[in-house]
C-alpha positions in Angstrom: 38.6 39.1 95.5 38.4 39.8 99.1 41.2 41.6 100.9 42.3 38.4 102.7 42.7 36.6 99.3 44.6 39.5 97.8 47.0 39.6 100.8 47.6 35.9 100.7 48.3 36.0 96.9 50.6 39.0 97.4 52.6 37.1 100.0 52.9 34.1 97.8 54.2 36.2 94.9 56.7 38.1 97.1 58.0 34.9 98.7 58.5 33.3 95.3 60.4 36.2 94.1 62.7 36.4 97.2 63.5 32.7 96.9 64.3 33.0 93.2 66.9 35.6 94.1 68.6 33.5 96.8 71.9 31.8 95.6 72.0 28.1 95.9 75.1 26.1 96.9 74.4 23.3 94.4 74.3 25.8 91.6 77.3 27.8 92.6 81.1 27.0 92.9 81.8 24.8 95.8 85.3 25.2 97.2 87.2 23.6 100.0 90.1 25.6 101.5 92.7 23.0 102.1 95.4 24.0 104.6 99.0 23.5 103.2 100.1 21.5 106.2 97.2 19.0 105.7 97.8 18.8 102.0 101.5 18.0 102.4 100.6 14.8 104.2 99.2 13.5 100.9 102.0 15.2 98.8 99.6 17.8 97.5 99.5 21.6 97.7 97.0 23.6 99.8 94.7 26.3 98.6 91.3 26.7 97.1 90.3 23.2 96.0 87.5 22.5 93.6 86.1 19.5 91.7 84.5 20.0 88.3 81.3 18.2 87.2 83.4 15.6 85.4 85.2 14.8 88.7 88.5 16.4 87.9 90.0 18.3 90.8 92.0 21.6 90.7 93.6 23.7 93.4 94.1 27.4 93.1 96.8 28.7 95.4 95.4 32.2 95.7 92.2 34.2 95.6 93.1 36.0 92.4 93.4 32.8 90.5 90.2 31.4 92.0 88.3 34.5 91.0 89.7 34.4 87.5 88.6 30.8 87.1 85.1 31.6 88.6 84.6 34.4 86.0 85.0 31.8 83.2 82.1 29.7 84.5 78.6 29.9 83.1 76.5 32.9 84.1 74.1 30.7 86.0 77.0 29.4 88.2 78.3 33.0 88.8 74.8 34.1 89.9 74.9 31.5 92.7 78.3 32.6 94.0 81.3 30.9 95.7 80.8 28.6 98.6 83.9 28.0 100.7 84.2 25.2 103.3 87.0 25.7 105.9 88.3 23.8 108.8 89.3 25.2 112.2 91.2 28.5 111.7 94.2 27.3 113.7 94.8 24.7 110.9 95.8 27.6 108.6 98.9 29.7 108.5 98.7 33.5 108.8 99.2 33.7 105.0 96.4 31.3 104.4 94.0 33.2 106.7 95.0 36.4 104.9 94.3 34.7 101.5 90.7 33.8 102.6 90.1 37.3 103.8 91.5 38.5 100.4 89.0 36.2 98.6 86.1 37.6 100.5 87.3 41.2 99.9 87.7 40.5 96.2 84.2 39.0 96.0 82.7 42.0 97.8 84.5 44.4 95.4 83.4 42.4 92.3 79.8 41.9 93.7 80.2 38.1 93.8 78.1 36.4 96.4 80.5 34.5 98.8 79.5 32.2 101.6 81.8 30.5 104.2 81.1 27.6 106.5 83.4 25.6 108.8 83.1 21.9 107.9 82.0 21.2 111.5 79.0 23.5 111.0 77.7 21.9 107.8 75.1 21.7 106.4 73.3 24.7 108.1 76.2 27.0 109.1 76.5 28.9 105.8 76.9 32.7 106.2 77.0 35.3 103.4 80.4 36.8 104.1 82.2 40.0 104.2 84.3 38.3 106.9 85.0 34.5 106.9 82.7 32.7 109.5 84.3 32.5 112.9 87.5 34.2 111.9 89.0 37.5 113.1 92.3 39.3 112.7 94.1 37.3 115.4 95.2 33.7 115.2 92.5 32.5 117.6 89.0 31.6 116.5 87.3 34.3 118.5 
């Protein structure tokens, strides 16, 4: 083989390996963080809302319960992480913003891939998180 052919083959192999290691939303746990005040309009409770493959919805009020549920899922789902869709940060109470930060911190601690995206930035706004996308310690977005 010529050097050029070897280089091209090497690049193909490396790119295939790196893509295989990338988590995929469709294979992970998809979560919507529903603000309490929005949920109350429909006589529901806010929190981390999921829908199982059979269409049954569940809401976990805190990060610890969501992580506990996540750890019961098949290994293939766990390998693809948790994907959280949020709305504008001002829709959440201070406690809810803290809960999302707690979820991210627990995921980092437990080496769980976690991604956040504001609904207005879908489908391409996903960011691997150690801080929720667009959020900071104050009540404003930036």
